[in-house]
PDB file of N, CA, C and O in Angstrom, chain B, residues numbered from 101:
ATOM      1  N   UNK B 101     116.116 111.160 102.281  1.00  0.00           N
ATOM      2  CA  UNK B 101     114.969 111.275 101.267  1.00  0.00           C
ATOM      3  C   UNK B 101     115.052 112.317 100.570  1.00  0.00           C
ATOM      4  O   UNK B 101     115.063 113.362 101.220  1.00  0.00           O
ATOM      5  N   UNK B 102     115.125 112.421  99.265  1.00  0.00           N
ATOM      6  CA  UNK B 102     115.107 113.589  98.303  1.00  0.00           C
ATOM      7  C   UNK B 102     113.674 113.913  97.928  1.00  0.00           C
ATOM      8  O   UNK B 102     112.940 113.098  97.369  1.00  0.00           O
ATOM      9  N   UNK B 103     113.265 115.296  98.303  1.00  0.00           N
ATOM     10  CA  UNK B 103     111.928 115.643  97.865  1.00  0.00           C
ATOM     11  C   UNK B 103     112.110 116.671  96.873  1.00  0.00           C
ATOM     12  O   UNK B 103     112.413 117.778  97.319  1.00  0.00           O
ATOM     13  N   UNK B 104     111.985 116.545  95.562  1.00  0.00           N
ATOM     14  CA  UNK B 104     112.089 117.467  94.618  1.00  0.00           C
ATOM     15  C   UNK B 104     111.066 117.573  93.695  1.00  0.00           C
ATOM     16  O   UNK B 104     110.329 116.619  93.448  1.00  0.00           O
ATOM     17  N   UNK B 105     110.938 118.847  93.069  1.00  0.00           N
ATOM     18  CA  UNK B 105     109.779 119.070  91.905  1.00  0.00           C
ATOM     19  C   UNK B 105     110.255 118.219  90.716  1.00  0.00           C
ATOM     20  O   UNK B 105     111.357 118.416  90.203  1.00  0.00           O
ATOM     21  N   UNK B 106     109.414 117.280  90.290  1.00  0.00           N
ATOM     22  CA  UNK B 106     109.743 116.604  88.989  1.00  0.00           C
ATOM     23  C   UNK B 106     109.046 117.152  87.835  1.00  0.00           C
ATOM     24  O   UNK B 106     109.433 117.036  86.672  1.00  0.00           O
ATOM     25  N   UNK B 107     107.901 117.811  88.259  1.00  0.00           N
ATOM     26  CA  UNK B 107     107.021 118.588  87.058  1.00  0.00           C
ATOM     27  C   UNK B 107     106.743 119.758  87.503  1.00  0.00           C
ATOM     28  O   UNK B 107     106.740 119.985  88.713  1.00  0.00           O
ATOM     29  N   UNK B 108     106.456 120.711  86.567  1.00  0.00           N
ATOM     30  CA  UNK B 108     106.350 122.191  86.814  1.00  0.00           C
ATOM     31  C   UNK B 108     105.094 122.219  87.553  1.00  0.00           C
ATOM     32  O   UNK B 108     104.954 123.237  88.231  1.00  0.00           O
ATOM     33  N   UNK B 109     104.113 121.347  87.606  1.00  0.00           N
ATOM     34  CA  UNK B 109     102.819 121.350  88.210  1.00  0.00           C
ATOM     35  C   UNK B 109     102.944 120.970  89.682  1.00  0.00           C
ATOM     36  O   UNK B 109     102.000 121.181  90.444  1.00  0.00           O
ATOM     37  N   UNK B 110     104.112 120.401  90.115  1.00  0.00           N
ATOM     38  CA  UNK B 110     104.328 119.535  91.387  1.00  0.00           C
ATOM     39  C   UNK B 110     105.098 120.597  92.332  1.00  0.00           C
ATOM     40  O   UNK B 110     105.812 121.474  91.846  1.00  0.00           O
ATOM     41  N   UNK B 111     104.940 120.481  93.417  1.00  0.00           N
ATOM     42  CA  UNK B 111     105.692 121.385  94.418  1.00  0.00           C
ATOM     43  C   UNK B 111     106.191 120.536  95.597  1.00  0.00           C
ATOM     44  O   UNK B 111     105.358 119.981  96.314  1.00  0.00           O
ATOM     45  N   UNK B 112     107.562 120.400  95.845  1.00  0.00           N
ATOM     46  CA  UNK B 112     107.790 119.725  97.043  1.00  0.00           C
ATOM     47  C   UNK B 112     107.067 120.022  98.316  1.00  0.00           C
ATOM     48  O   UNK B 112     106.685 121.154  98.609  1.00  0.00           O
ATOM     49  N   UNK B 113     106.913 119.078  98.981  1.00  0.00           N
ATOM     50  CA  UNK B 113     106.368 119.016 100.348  1.00  0.00           C
ATOM     51  C   UNK B 113     107.340 118.991 101.398  1.00  0.00           C
ATOM     52  O   UNK B 113     108.042 117.985 101.495  1.00  0.00           O
ATOM     53  N   UNK B 114     107.500 119.997 102.249  1.00  0.00           N
ATOM     54  CA  UNK B 114     108.553 119.849 103.289  1.00  0.00           C
ATOM     55  C   UNK B 114     108.060 118.980 104.516  1.00  0.00           C
ATOM     56  O   UNK B 114     106.861 118.984 104.793  1.00  0.00           O
ATOM     57  N   UNK B 115     108.888 118.295 105.199  1.00  0.00           N
ATOM     58  CA  UNK B 115     108.515 117.241 106.158  1.00  0.00           C
ATOM     59  C   UNK B 115     107.705 117.979 107.232  1.00  0.00           C
ATOM     60  O   UNK B 115     106.715 117.493 107.778  1.00  0.00           O
ATOM     61  N   UNK B 116     108.228 119.246 107.498  1.00  0.00           N
ATOM     62  CA  UNK B 116     107.349 119.930 108.651  1.00  0.00           C
ATOM     63  C   UNK B 116     106.122 120.865 108.134  1.00  0.00           C
ATOM     64  O   UNK B 116     105.459 121.529 108.929  1.00  0.00           O
ATOM     65  N   UNK B 117     105.913 120.861 106.934  1.00  0.00           N
ATOM     66  CA  UNK B 117     104.664 121.605 106.394  1.00  0.00           C
ATOM     67  C   UNK B 117     103.421 120.806 106.791  1.00  0.00           C
ATOM     68  O   UNK B 117     103.336 119.585 106.660  1.00  0.00           O
ATOM     69  N   UNK B 118     102.457 121.604 107.292  1.00  0.00           N
ATOM     70  CA  UNK B 118     101.106 121.017 107.631  1.00  0.00           C
ATOM     71  C   UNK B 118     100.553 120.664 106.291  1.00  0.00           C
ATOM     72  O   UNK B 118     100.726 121.343 105.278  1.00  0.00           O
ATOM     73  N   UNK B 119      99.788 119.406 106.368  1.00  0.00           N
ATOM     74  CA  UNK B 119      99.160 118.734 105.321  1.00  0.00           C
ATOM     75  C   UNK B 119      97.662 118.448 105.979  1.00  0.00           C
ATOM     76  O   UNK B 119      97.531 118.013 107.123  1.00  0.00           O
ATOM     77  N   UNK B 120      96.626 118.731 105.155  1.00  0.00           N
ATOM     78  CA  UNK B 120      95.355 118.618 105.655  1.00  0.00           C
ATOM     79  C   UNK B 120      95.181 117.203 106.313  1.00  0.00           C
ATOM     80  O   UNK B 120      94.575 117.068 107.376  1.00  0.00           O
ATOM     81  N   UNK B 121      95.668 116.297 105.722  1.00  0.00           N
ATOM     82  CA  UNK B 121      95.515 114.780 106.145  1.00  0.00           C
ATOM     83  C   UNK B 121      96.214 114.358 107.304  1.00  0.00           C
ATOM     84  O   UNK B 121      95.865 113.394 107.986  1.00  0.00           O
ATOM     85  N   UNK B 122      97.424 115.237 107.584  1.00  0.00           N
ATOM     86  CA  UNK B 122      98.294 115.046 108.476  1.00  0.00           C
ATOM     87  C   UNK B 122      98.253 116.266 109.371  1.00  0.00           C
ATOM     88  O   UNK B 122      99.130 117.088 109.106  1.00  0.00           O
ATOM     89  N   UNK B 123      97.461 116.572 110.344  1.00  0.00           N
ATOM     90  CA  UNK B 123      97.632 117.824 111.046  1.00  0.00           C
ATOM     91  C   UNK B 123      98.664 117.940 112.138  1.00  0.00           C
ATOM     92  O   UNK B 123      99.418 118.909 112.222  1.00  0.00           O
ATOM     93  N   UNK B 124      98.672 117.112 112.815  1.00  0.00           N
ATOM     94  CA  UNK B 124      99.764 116.966 113.965  1.00  0.00           C
ATOM     95  C   UNK B 124     101.121 116.646 113.510  1.00  0.00           C
ATOM     96  O   UNK B 124     101.442 115.779 112.698  1.00  0.00           O
ATOM     97  N   UNK B 125     102.023 117.627 114.271  1.00  0.00           N
ATOM     98  CA  UNK B 125     103.474 117.485 113.865  1.00  0.00           C
ATOM     99  C   UNK B 125     104.064 116.126 114.185  1.00  0.00           C
ATOM    100  O   UNK B 125     105.030 115.705 113.548  1.00  0.00           O
ATOM    101  N   UNK B 126     103.473 115.404 115.205  1.00  0.00           N
ATOM    102  CA  UNK B 126     104.035 114.002 115.480  1.00  0.00           C
ATOM    103  C   UNK B 126     103.336 113.052 114.330  1.00  0.00           C
ATOM    104  O   UNK B 126     103.942 112.062 113.919  1.00  0.00           O
ATOM    105  N   UNK B 127     102.233 113.347 113.909  1.00  0.00           N
ATOM    106  CA  UNK B 127     101.955 112.304 112.761  1.00  0.00           C
ATOM    107  C   UNK B 127     102.705 112.750 111.408  1.00  0.00           C
ATOM    108  O   UNK B 127     102.969 111.878 110.580  1.00  0.00           O
ATOM    109  N   UNK B 128     103.017 113.957 111.193  1.00  0.00           N
ATOM    110  CA  UNK B 128     103.852 114.251 110.119  1.00  0.00           C
ATOM    111  C   UNK B 128     105.287 113.560 110.273  1.00  0.00           C
ATOM    112  O   UNK B 128     105.944 113.083 109.347  1.00  0.00           O
ATOM    113  N   UNK B 129     105.623 113.599 111.542  1.00  0.00           N
ATOM    114  CA  UNK B 129     107.001 112.942 111.579  1.00  0.00           C
ATOM    115  C   UNK B 129     106.866 111.383 111.343  1.00  0.00           C
ATOM    116  O   UNK B 129     107.692 110.776 110.660  1.00  0.00           O
ATOM    117  N   UNK B 130     106.021 110.903 111.809  1.00  0.00           N
ATOM    118  CA  UNK B 130     105.679 109.410 111.573  1.00  0.00           C
ATOM    119  C   UNK B 130     105.608 109.249 110.073  1.00  0.00           C
ATOM    120  O   UNK B 130     106.272 108.341 109.572  1.00  0.00           O
ATOM    121  N   UNK B 131     104.907 109.997 109.336  1.00  0.00           N
ATOM    122  CA  UNK B 131     104.886 109.813 107.982  1.00  0.00           C
ATOM    123  C   UNK B 131     106.309 109.745 107.211  1.00  0.00           C
ATOM    124  O   UNK B 131     106.660 108.897 106.390  1.00  0.00           O
ATOM    125  N   UNK B 132     107.000 110.808 107.666  1.00  0.00           N
ATOM    126  CA  UNK B 132     108.394 110.984 107.037  1.00  0.00           C
ATOM    127  C   UNK B 132     109.100 109.840 107.475  1.00  0.00           C
ATOM    128  O   UNK B 132     109.762 109.288 106.596  1.00  0.00           O
ATOM    129  N   UNK B 133     109.131 109.354 108.574  1.00  0.00           N
ATOM    130  CA  UNK B 133     109.889 108.252 109.271  1.00  0.00           C
ATOM    131  C   UNK B 133     109.360 106.937 108.231  1.00  0.00           C
ATOM    132  O   UNK B 133     110.192 106.130 107.816  1.00  0.00           O
ATOM    133  N   UNK B 134     108.272 106.854 107.961  1.00  0.00           N
ATOM    134  CA  UNK B 134     107.715 105.652 107.336  1.00  0.00           C
ATOM    135  C   UNK B 134     108.264 105.726 106.024  1.00  0.00           C
ATOM    136  O   UNK B 134     108.793 104.707 105.580  1.00  0.00           O
ATOM    137  N   UNK B 135     108.230 106.795 105.301  1.00  0.00           N
ATOM    138  CA  UNK B 135     108.723 106.906 104.002  1.00  0.00           C
ATOM    139  C   UNK B 135     110.251 106.531 103.874  1.00  0.00           C
ATOM    140  O   UNK B 135     110.665 105.691 103.075  1.00  0.00           O
ATOM    141  N   UNK B 136     111.066 107.268 104.775  1.00  0.00           N
ATOM    142  CA  UNK B 136     112.357 106.885 104.993  1.00  0.00           C
ATOM    143  C   UNK B 136     112.610 105.420 105.313  1.00  0.00           C
ATOM    144  O   UNK B 136     113.622 104.866 104.883  1.00  0.00           O
ATOM    145  N   UNK B 137     111.789 104.835 105.995  1.00  0.00           N
ATOM    146  CA  UNK B 137     111.950 103.262 106.226  1.00  0.00           C
ATOM    147  C   UNK B 137     111.857 102.507 104.808  1.00  0.00           C
ATOM    148  O   UNK B 137     112.648 101.636 104.446  1.00  0.00           O
ATOM    149  N   UNK B 138     110.822 102.957 104.106  1.00  0.00           N
ATOM    150  CA  UNK B 138     110.421 102.288 103.019  1.00  0.00           C
ATOM    151  C   UNK B 138     111.509 102.369 101.981  1.00  0.00           C
ATOM    152  O   UNK B 138     111.910 101.379 101.368  1.00  0.00           O
ATOM    153  N   UNK B 139     112.045 103.797 101.782  1.00  0.00           N
ATOM    154  CA  UNK B 139     113.224 103.865 100.830  1.00  0.00           C
ATOM    155  C   UNK B 139     114.448 102.980 101.126  1.00  0.00           C
ATOM    156  O   UNK B 139     115.102 102.352 100.293  1.00  0.00           O
ATOM    157  N   UNK B 140     114.681 103.048 102.689  1.00  0.00           N
ATOM    158  CA  UNK B 140     115.891 102.269 103.195  1.00  0.00           C
ATOM    159  C   UNK B 140     115.783 100.849 102.861  1.00  0.00           C
ATOM    160  O   UNK B 140     116.728 100.095 102.626  1.00  0.00           O
ATOM    161  N   UNK B 141     114.442 100.536 102.863  1.00  0.00           N
ATOM    162  CA  UNK B 141     114.345  98.897 102.633  1.00  0.00           C
ATOM    163  C   UNK B 141     114.342  98.442 101.201  1.00  0.00           C
ATOM    164  O   UNK B 141     114.127  97.286 100.838  1.00  0.00           O
ATOM    165  N   UNK B 142     114.612  99.505 100.395  1.00  0.00           N
ATOM    166  CA  UNK B 142     114.490  99.406  98.769  1.00  0.00           C
ATOM    167  C   UNK B 142     113.401  98.462  98.353  1.00  0.00           C
ATOM    168  O   UNK B 142     113.552  97.596  97.490  1.00  0.00           O
ATOM    169  N   UNK B 143     112.440  98.653  98.930  1.00  0.00           N
ATOM    170  CA  UNK B 143     111.175  97.914  98.662  1.00  0.00           C
ATOM    171  C   UNK B 143     110.871  98.040  97.067  1.00  0.00           C
ATOM    172  O   UNK B 143     110.573  97.038  96.416  1.00  0.00           O
ATOM    173  N   UNK B 144     110.961  99.268  96.507  1.00  0.00           N
ATOM    174  CA  UNK B 144     110.817  99.457  95.053  1.00  0.00           C
ATOM    175  C   UNK B 144     112.030  99.466  94.323  1.00  0.00           C
ATOM    176  O   UNK B 144     112.137 100.173  93.321  1.00  0.00           O
ATOM    177  N   UNK B 145     113.210  98.549  94.839  1.00  0.00           N
ATOM    178  CA  UNK B 145     114.359  98.432  94.106  1.00  0.00           C
ATOM    179  C   UNK B 145     115.459  99.384  94.511  1.00  0.00           C
ATOM    180  O   UNK B 145     115.164 100.416  95.114  1.00  0.00           O
ATOM    181  N   UNK B 146     116.697  99.096  94.216  1.00  0.00           N
ATOM    182  CA  UNK B 146     117.708  99.900  94.765  1.00  0.00           C
ATOM    183  C   UNK B 146     117.772 101.395  93.930  1.00  0.00           C
ATOM    184  O   UNK B 146     118.215 102.410  94.466  1.00  0.00           O
ATOM    185  N   UNK B 147     117.321 101.360  92.706  1.00  0.00           N
ATOM    186  CA  UNK B 147     117.464 102.586  92.133  1.00  0.00           C
ATOM    187  C   UNK B 147     116.070 103.389  92.205  1.00  0.00           C
ATOM    188  O   UNK B 147     116.063 104.448  91.578  1.00  0.00           O
ATOM    189  N   UNK B 148     115.038 103.078  92.796  1.00  0.00           N
ATOM    190  CA  UNK B 148     113.753 103.755  92.844  1.00  0.00           C
ATOM    191  C   UNK B 148     113.533 104.317  94.380  1.00  0.00           C
ATOM    192  O   UNK B 148     114.072 103.727  95.315  1.00  0.00           O
ATOM    193  N   UNK B 149     112.845 105.301  94.563  1.00  0.00           N
ATOM    194  CA  UNK B 149     112.415 105.776  95.912  1.00  0.00           C
ATOM    195  C   UNK B 149     111.059 106.360  95.783  1.00  0.00           C
ATOM    196  O   UNK B 149     110.627 106.755  94.700  1.00  0.00           O
ATOM    197  N   UNK B 150     110.349 106.418  96.956  1.00  0.00           N
ATOM    198  CA  UNK B 150     108.977 106.749  97.339  1.00  0.00           C
ATOM    199  C   UNK B 150     108.952 108.226  97.541  1.00  0.00           C
ATOM    200  O   UNK B 150     109.744 108.624  98.395  1.00  0.00           O
ATOM    201  N   UNK B 151     108.165 109.199  96.902  1.00  0.00           N
ATOM    202  CA  UNK B 151     108.250 110.524  97.097  1.00  0.00           C
ATOM    203  C   UNK B 151     106.760 111.080  97.264  1.00  0.00           C
ATOM    204  O   UNK B 151     105.905 110.701  96.463  1.00  0.00           O
ATOM    205  N   UNK B 152     106.489 111.819  98.114  1.00  0.00           N
ATOM    206  CA  UNK B 152     105.125 112.538  98.319  1.00  0.00           C
ATOM    207  C   UNK B 152     105.254 113.939  97.833  1.00  0.00           C
ATOM    208  O   UNK B 152     106.252 114.559  98.201  1.00  0.00           O
ATOM    209  N   UNK B 153     104.357 114.550  97.031  1.00  0.00           N
ATOM    210  CA  UNK B 153     104.436 115.842  96.662  1.00  0.00           C
ATOM    211  C   UNK B 153     103.083 116.368  96.547  1.00  0.00           C
ATOM    212  O   UNK B 153     102.072 115.665  96.517  1.00  0.00           O
ATOM    213  N   UNK B 154     103.117 117.705  96.480  1.00  0.00           N
ATOM    214  CA  UNK B 154     101.578 118.378  96.400  1.00  0.00           C
ATOM    215  C   UNK B 154     101.444 118.820  94.955  1.00  0.00           C
ATOM    216  O   UNK B 154     102.365 119.489  94.485  1.00  0.00           O
ATOM    217  N   UNK B 155     100.495 118.547  94.270  1.00  0.00           N
ATOM    218  CA  UNK B 155     100.141 118.912  92.839  1.00  0.00           C
ATOM    219  C   UNK B 155      99.580 120.434  93.197  1.00  0.00           C
ATOM    220  O   UNK B 155      98.650 120.619  93.983  1.00  0.00           O
ATOM    221  N   UNK B 156     100.183 121.342  92.604  1.00  0.00           N
ATOM    222  CA  UNK B 156      99.622 122.861  92.863  1.00  0.00           C
ATOM    223  C   UNK B 156      98.407 122.967  92.175  1.00  0.00           C
ATOM    224  O   UNK B 156      97.526 123.610  92.745  1.00  0.00           O
ATOM    225  N   UNK B 157      98.129 122.419  90.937  1.00  0.00           N
ATOM    226  CA  UNK B 157      96.893 122.891  90.409  1.00  0.00           C
ATOM    227  C   UNK B 157      95.774 122.146  90.878  1.00  0.00           C
ATOM    228  O   UNK B 157      94.679 122.687  91.036  1.00  0.00           O
ATOM    229  N   UNK B 158      95.983 120.893  91.120  1.00  0.00           N
ATOM    230  CA  UNK B 158      94.986 120.145  91.842  1.00  0.00           C
ATOM    231  C   UNK B 158      94.681 120.279  93.373  1.00  0.00           C
ATOM    232  O   UNK B 158      93.585 120.078  93.897  1.00  0.00           O
ATOM    233  N   UNK B 159      95.865 120.661  94.013  1.00  0.00           N
ATOM    234  CA  UNK B 159      95.987 120.976  95.413  1.00  0.00           C
ATOM    235  C   UNK B 159      95.646 119.594  96.219  1.00  0.00           C
ATOM    236  O   UNK B 159      94.889 119.527  97.188  1.00  0.00           O
ATOM    237  N   UNK B 160      96.346 118.520  95.633  1.00  0.00           N
ATOM    238  CA  UNK B 160      96.143 117.209  96.200  1.00  0.00           C
ATOM    239  C   UNK B 160      97.470 116.392  96.244  1.00  0.00           C
ATOM    240  O   UNK B 160      98.245 116.444  95.289  1.00  0.00           O
ATOM    241  N   UNK B 161      97.702 115.728  97.213  1.00  0.00           N
ATOM    242  CA  UNK B 161      98.852 114.989  97.448  1.00  0.00           C
ATOM    243  C   UNK B 161      99.027 113.929  96.390  1.00  0.00           C
ATOM    244  O   UNK B 161      98.089 113.208  96.050  1.00  0.00           O
ATOM    245  N   UNK B 162     100.124 113.850  95.920  1.00  0.00           N
ATOM    246  CA  UNK B 162     100.598 112.779  94.980  1.00  0.00           C
ATOM    247  C   UNK B 162     101.837 111.983  95.396  1.00  0.00           C
ATOM    248  O   UNK B 162     102.856 112.498  95.856  1.00  0.00           O
ATOM    249  N   UNK B 163     101.647 110.681  95.190  1.00  0.00           N
ATOM    250  CA  UNK B 163     102.585 109.729  95.615  1.00  0.00           C
ATOM    251  C   UNK B 163     103.154 109.055  94.464  1.00  0.00           C
ATOM    252  O   UNK B 163     102.512 108.334  93.700  1.00  0.00           O
ATOM    253  N   UNK B 164     104.547 109.357  94.366  1.00  0.00           N
ATOM    254  CA  UNK B 164     105.268 108.711  93.118  1.00  0.00           C
ATOM    255  C   UNK B 164     106.345 107.753  93.444  1.00  0.00           C
ATOM    256  O   UNK B 164     106.879 107.841  94.550  1.00  0.00           O
ATOM    257  N   UNK B 165     106.753 106.781  92.542  1.00  0.00           N
ATOM    258  CA  UNK B 165     107.874 106.062  92.623  1.00  0.00           C
ATOM    259  C   UNK B 165     108.792 106.641  91.504  1.00  0.00           C
ATOM    260  O   UNK B 165     108.432 106.732  90.330  1.00  0.00           O
ATOM    261  N   UNK B 166     110.093 107.048  92.007  1.00  0.00           N
ATOM    262  CA  UNK B 166     110.745 107.998  91.231  1.00  0.00           C
ATOM    263  C   UNK B 166     112.183 107.051  91.014  1.00  0.00           C
ATOM    264  O   UNK B 166     112.488 106.253  91.900  1.00  0.00           O
ATOM    265  N   UNK B 167     112.914 107.172  89.962  1.00  0.00           N
ATOM    266  CA  UNK B 167     114.139 106.634  89.711  1.00  0.00           C
ATOM    267  C   UNK B 167     115.244 107.629  90.220  1.00  0.00           C
ATOM    268  O   UNK B 167     115.439 108.721  89.686  1.00  0.00           O
ATOM    269  N   UNK B 168     115.958 107.150  91.315  1.00  0.00           N
ATOM    270  CA  UNK B 168     116.868 108.202  91.855  1.00  0.00           C
ATOM    271  C   UNK B 168     117.843 108.788  91.071  1.00  0.00           C
ATOM    272  O   UNK B 168     118.314 109.875  91.407  1.00  0.00           O
ATOM    273  N   UNK B 169     118.289 108.096  89.859  1.00  0.00           N
ATOM    274  CA  UNK B 169     119.412 108.453  89.085  1.00  0.00           C
ATOM    275  C   UNK B 169     118.734 109.495  87.946  1.00  0.00           C
ATOM    276  O   UNK B 169     119.259 110.596  87.777  1.00  0.00           O
ATOM    277  N   UNK B 170     117.716 109.156  87.284  1.00  0.00           N
ATOM    278  CA  UNK B 170     117.176 109.774  86.149  1.00  0.00           C
ATOM    279  C   UNK B 170     115.989 110.705  86.680  1.00  0.00           C
ATOM    280  O   UNK B 170     115.509 111.538  85.911  1.00  0.00           O
ATOM    281  N   UNK B 171     115.560 110.587  87.853  1.00  0.00           N
ATOM    282  CA  UNK B 171     114.327 111.330  88.069  1.00  0.00           C
ATOM    283  C   UNK B 171     113.235 111.149  87.534  1.00  0.00           C
ATOM    284  O   UNK B 171     112.300 111.924  87.738  1.00  0.00           O
ATOM    285  N   UNK B 172     113.133 110.052  86.713  1.00  0.00           N
ATOM    286  CA  UNK B 172     112.181 109.650  86.007  1.00  0.00           C
ATOM    287  C   UNK B 172     110.720 109.067  86.681  1.00  0.00           C
ATOM    288  O   UNK B 172     110.919 107.963  87.189  1.00  0.00           O
ATOM    289  N   UNK B 173     109.586 109.435  86.788  1.00  0.00           N
ATOM    290  CA  UNK B 173     108.486 108.882  87.571  1.00  0.00           C
ATOM    291  C   UNK B 173     108.091 107.654  86.815  1.00  0.00           C
ATOM    292  O   UNK B 173     107.728 107.538  85.644  1.00  0.00           O
ATOM    293  N   UNK B 174     108.262 106.690  87.841  1.00  0.00           N
ATOM    294  CA  UNK B 174     108.036 105.326  87.350  1.00  0.00           C
ATOM    295  C   UNK B 174     106.521 104.981  87.404  1.00  0.00           C
ATOM    296  O   UNK B 174     105.972 104.243  86.586  1.00  0.00           O
ATOM    297  N   UNK B 175     105.951 105.540  88.364  1.00  0.00           N
ATOM    298  CA  UNK B 175     104.410 105.255  88.791  1.00  0.00           C
ATOM    299  C   UNK B 175     104.014 106.504  89.678  1.00  0.00           C
ATOM    300  O   UNK B 175     104.852 107.207  90.243  1.00  0.00           O
ATOM    301  N   UNK B 176     102.714 106.694  89.739  1.00  0.00           N
ATOM    302  CA  UNK B 176     102.022 107.977  90.216  1.00  0.00           C
ATOM    303  C   UNK B 176     100.845 107.500  90.691  1.00  0.00           C
ATOM    304  O   UNK B 176     100.161 106.734  90.013  1.00  0.00           O
ATOM    305  N   UNK B 177     100.452 107.945  92.028  1.00  0.00           N
ATOM    306  CA  UNK B 177      99.043 107.763  92.402  1.00  0.00           C
ATOM    307  C   UNK B 177      98.398 109.165  92.949  1.00  0.00           C
ATOM    308  O   UNK B 177      98.950 109.671  93.926  1.00  0.00           O
ATOM    309  N   UNK B 178      97.483 109.697  92.489  1.00  0.00           N
ATOM    310  CA  UNK B 178      96.690 109.464  91.429  1.00  0.00           C
ATOM    311  C   UNK B 178      97.347 109.753  90.131  1.00  0.00           C
ATOM    312  O   UNK B 178      98.106 110.721  90.086  1.00  0.00           O
ATOM    313  N   UNK B 179      97.168 109.091  89.153  1.00  0.00           N
ATOM    314  CA  UNK B 179      97.880 109.187  87.821  1.00  0.00           C
ATOM    315  C   UNK B 179      97.773 110.803  87.167  1.00  0.00           C
ATOM    316  O   UNK B 179      96.797 111.502  87.439  1.00  0.00           O
ATOM    317  N   UNK B 180      98.636 111.190  86.482  1.00  0.00           N
ATOM    318  CA  UNK B 180      98.541 112.461  85.965  1.00  0.00           C
ATOM    319  C   UNK B 180      97.458 112.951  85.162  1.00  0.00           C
ATOM    320  O   UNK B 180      97.177 114.149  85.116  1.00  0.00           O
ATOM    321  N   UNK B 181      96.736 111.912  84.420  1.00  0.00           N
ATOM    322  CA  UNK B 181      95.511 112.084  83.664  1.00  0.00           C
ATOM    323  C   UNK B 181      94.232 112.408  84.623  1.00  0.00           C
ATOM    324  O   UNK B 181      93.320 113.179  84.325  1.00  0.00           O
ATOM    325  N   UNK B 182      94.339 111.725  85.732  1.00  0.00           N
ATOM    326  CA  UNK B 182      93.211 111.890  86.717  1.00  0.00           C
ATOM    327  C   UNK B 182      93.251 113.239  87.298  1.00  0.00           C
ATOM    328  O   UNK B 182      92.235 113.908  87.486  1.00  0.00           O
ATOM    329  N   UNK B 183      94.569 113.670  87.608  1.00  0.00           N
ATOM    330  CA  UNK B 183      94.554 115.154  88.081  1.00  0.00           C
ATOM    331  C   UNK B 183      94.227 116.102  87.026  1.00  0.00           C
ATOM    332  O   UNK B 183      93.651 117.127  87.389  1.00  0.00           O
ATOM    333  N   UNK B 184      94.472 115.965  85.855  1.00  0.00           N
ATOM    334  CA  UNK B 184      94.125 116.919  84.702  1.00  0.00           C
ATOM    335  C   UNK B 184      92.606 116.826  84.518  1.00  0.00           C
ATOM    336  O   UNK B 184      91.929 117.850  84.425  1.00  0.00           O
ATOM    337  N   UNK B 185      92.073 115.606  84.465  1.00  0.00           N
ATOM    338  CA  UNK B 185      90.608 115.338  84.419  1.00  0.00           C
ATOM    339  C   UNK B 185      89.802 116.218  85.521  1.00  0.00           C
ATOM    340  O   UNK B 185      88.921 117.029  85.238  1.00  0.00           O
ATOM    341  N   UNK B 186      90.237 115.930  86.751  1.00  0.00           N
ATOM    342  CA  UNK B 186      89.668 116.688  87.829  1.00  0.00           C
ATOM    343  C   UNK B 186      89.663 118.175  87.521  1.00  0.00           C
ATOM    344  O   UNK B 186      88.636 118.851  87.577  1.00  0.00           O
ATOM    345  N   UNK B 187      90.956 118.693  87.165  1.00  0.00           N
ATOM    346  CA  UNK B 187      90.959 120.207  86.833  1.00  0.00           C
ATOM    347  C   UNK B 187      90.016 120.558  85.708  1.00  0.00           C
ATOM    348  O   UNK B 187      89.453 121.652  85.654  1.00  0.00           O
ATOM    349  N   UNK B 188      89.859 119.606  84.812  1.00  0.00           N
ATOM    350  CA  UNK B 188      89.059 120.125  83.547  1.00  0.00           C
ATOM    351  C   UNK B 188      87.635 120.033  84.102  1.00  0.00           C
ATOM    352  O   UNK B 188      86.867 120.909  83.704  1.00  0.00           O
ATOM    353  N   UNK B 189      87.186 119.184  84.895  1.00  0.00           N
ATOM    354  CA  UNK B 189      85.726 119.163  85.596  1.00  0.00           C
ATOM    355  C   UNK B 189      85.484 120.389  86.471  1.00  0.00           C
ATOM    356  O   UNK B 189      84.396 120.964  86.513  1.00  0.00           O
ATOM    357  N   UNK B 190      86.640 120.782  87.220  1.00  0.00           N
ATOM    358  CA  UNK B 190      86.294 121.946  87.944  1.00  0.00           C
ATOM    359  C   UNK B 190      86.050 123.006  87.117  1.00  0.00           C
ATOM    360  O   UNK B 190      85.081 123.706  87.410  1.00  0.00           O
ATOM    361  N   UNK B 191      86.804 123.340  85.995  1.00  0.00           N
ATOM    362  CA  UNK B 191      86.680 124.342  85.239  1.00  0.00           C
ATOM    363  C   UNK B 191      85.222 124.386  84.542  1.00  0.00           C
ATOM    364  O   UNK B 191      84.688 125.448  84.223  1.00  0.00           O
ATOM    365  N   UNK B 192      84.712 123.279  84.367  1.00  0.00           N
ATOM    366  CA  UNK B 192      83.357 123.272  83.676  1.00  0.00           C
ATOM    367  C   UNK B 192      82.469 123.702  84.702  1.00  0.00           C
ATOM    368  O   UNK B 192      81.404 124.177  84.306  1.00  0.00           O
ATOM    369  N   UNK B 193      82.657 123.648  85.886  1.00  0.00           N
ATOM    370  CA  UNK B 193      81.700 123.939  86.880  1.00  0.00           C
ATOM    371  C   UNK B 193      81.448 125.448  87.149  1.00  0.00           C
ATOM    372  O   UNK B 193      80.440 125.921  87.675  1.00  0.00           O
ATOM    373  N   UNK B 194      82.541 126.123  86.695  1.00  0.00           N
ATOM    374  CA  UNK B 194      82.545 127.669  86.814  1.00  0.00           C
ATOM    375  C   UNK B 194      81.652 128.364  85.830  1.00  0.00           C
ATOM    376  O   UNK B 194      81.572 129.593  85.829  1.00  0.00           O
TER     377      UNK B 194
END
């Protein structure tokens, strides 16, 4: 599974890196294995893969479906506009 930054605001998440939702190393391994299994099953097609990344600005996990050849983001949860809206709302609170 390739985990690479597709956007300057996104930072790759290493498999062994602690994530707030996944605190235990065994749980992190389970998540990595599940993502590998989904990608191996070609659930999103032969040309697409599932990618988990950390959005640096929002400090939130982002799940993407990415074209393996072009690295184009096909789908993202939460969408980019939601992440930016969240950032805009945080800046208004300051």
